[in-house]
C-alpha positions in Angstrom: -2.1 -4.8 0.2 -4.2 -4.7 3.3 -7.4 -3.1 3.6 -9.1 -1.9 6.5 -13.0 -1.8 6.9 -15.8 -2.5 9.5 -16.1 -6.0 10.7 -19.5 -7.7 10.1 -19.0 -11.1 11.5 -15.6 -13.0 12.7 -13.7 -15.4 11.3 -10.8 -15.7 8.9 -10.8 -17.4 5.3 -8.5 -17.4 2.7 -10.0 -18.5 -1.0 -10.0 -16.9 -4.3 -11.8 -13.8 -4.7 -15.0 -13.8 -7.2 -15.8 -9.8 -8.2 -18.9 -8.4 -9.3 -20.1 -4.8 -10.0 -23.9 -6.1 -9.5 -25.6 -6.5 -6.0 -26.8 -9.7 -5.2 -30.0 -11.4 -4.1 -29.6 -14.7 -2.3 -32.9 -15.5 -2.7 -34.1 -16.3 -6.3 -30.6 -15.2 -7.5 -28.6 -17.8 -6.1 -29.4 -21.8 -6.1 -28.4 -22.5 -2.7 -28.2 -26.7 -3.9 -25.1 -26.0 -5.9 -24.0 -22.3 -4.9 -24.4 -21.2 -8.7 -25.9 -17.5 -9.3 -28.8 -18.0 -11.3 -30.3 -14.5 -11.6 -30.6 -13.8 -15.6 -29.0 -11.0 -16.9 -26.3 -11.1 -13.8 -22.6 -10.5 -14.5 -21.8 -13.6 -12.5 -24.7 -15.8 -14.1 -23.7 -19.5 -14.1 -20.8 -19.2 -11.7 -20.5 -21.1 -8.5 -19.8 -18.9 -5.7 -19.1 -21.8 -3.6 -16.1 -21.6 -1.3 -14.9 -18.4 -2.8 -14.4 -14.9 -1.5 -17.4 -13.2 -2.6 -16.7 -9.6 -3.5 -20.0 -7.4 -4.4 -20.9 -3.6 -3.7 -24.5 -4.5 -1.4 -27.2 -7.0 -1.3 -30.7 -6.8 -2.6 -33.9 -8.5 -2.5 -36.2 -10.6 0.3 -35.4 -11.1 3.5 -35.6 -14.9 2.7 -31.9 -14.2 1.4 -30.7 -14.5 4.8 -31.9 -17.8 5.3 -31.0 -19.1 1.7 -27.6 -18.1 2.9 -28.1 -20.2 5.8 -29.5 -23.0 3.6 -26.0 -22.8 1.6 -24.0 -22.8 4.8 -25.5 -26.5 5.7 -25.4 -27.8 2.4 -21.9 -26.8 2.1 -22.4 -24.5 -1.2 -21.7 -21.1 0.8 -19.2 -19.0 0.0 -15.7 -19.0 2.2 -16.4 -15.2 3.1 -18.2 -12.2 2.0 -16.9 -8.6 1.1 -18.7 -5.5 0.5 -18.4 -1.8 -0.1 -21.7 -1.2 2.0 -23.6 -4.1 3.3 -27.4 -4.2 3.6 -29.1 -6.0 6.5 -30.2 -9.1 4.6 -26.6 -10.2 3.8 -25.5 -9.1 7.6 -28.0 -11.2 9.1 -27.2 -14.2 6.6 -23.4 -14.0 7.6 -24.2 -13.8 11.3 -26.9 -17.1 11.4 -24.5 -18.7 8.7 -21.0 -18.0 10.3 -19.5 -16.7 7.0 -16.7 -14.3 7.9 -17.7 -11.0 6.4 -16.0 -7.2 6.5 -17.7 -4.4 4.5 -16.5 -0.4 4.0 -14.3 -2.0 1.5 -13.7 -0.3 -1.9 -14.1 -3.6 -4.2 -12.5 -1.7 -7.1 -9.1 -2.9 -5.1 -10.0 -6.5 -5.7 -9.8 -8.8 -8.9 -11.5 -12.0 -9.8 -9.0 -14.8 -9.2 -6.8 -12.9 -6.6 -6.2 -15.2 -3.5 -7.7 -12.8 -0.5 -7.7 -13.2 3.2 -10.5 -11.9 5.1 -10.4 -11.4 8.6 -13.8 -10.7 10.0 -12.9 -10.6 13.5 -10.5 -7.6 12.6 -12.1 -6.2 9.7 -9.0 -6.5 7.7 -9.3 -7.8 3.8 -5.7 -8.9 2.6 -5.2 -9.0 -0.9 -2.5 -11.4 -2.3 
């Protein structure tokens, strides 16, 4: 299934999807050393997002989240790609400075955890296998 969205950052990545209905704060909500969601009570608490296609509605929290994403890219703990319903500025900047392919304007209920997903940030297309 091909889903057309809006291009946020270029590049193509293929990986397993990790999907949540909860917004994500990278600053304080994700451990940049191991890529694990650490926010108490989050649907993905304890789950590693390293090397995955991270699918979530939108970001939340501090602008430092963009730099947390950059730190994750340098630590090799960042997600392979990000798919949002409605991206916020923090996640957009984080993807750009970290060079993480990203597409938004995607109905995330079309993607399930564990599915293989190809994110083409250059064309704004998400393909669910």
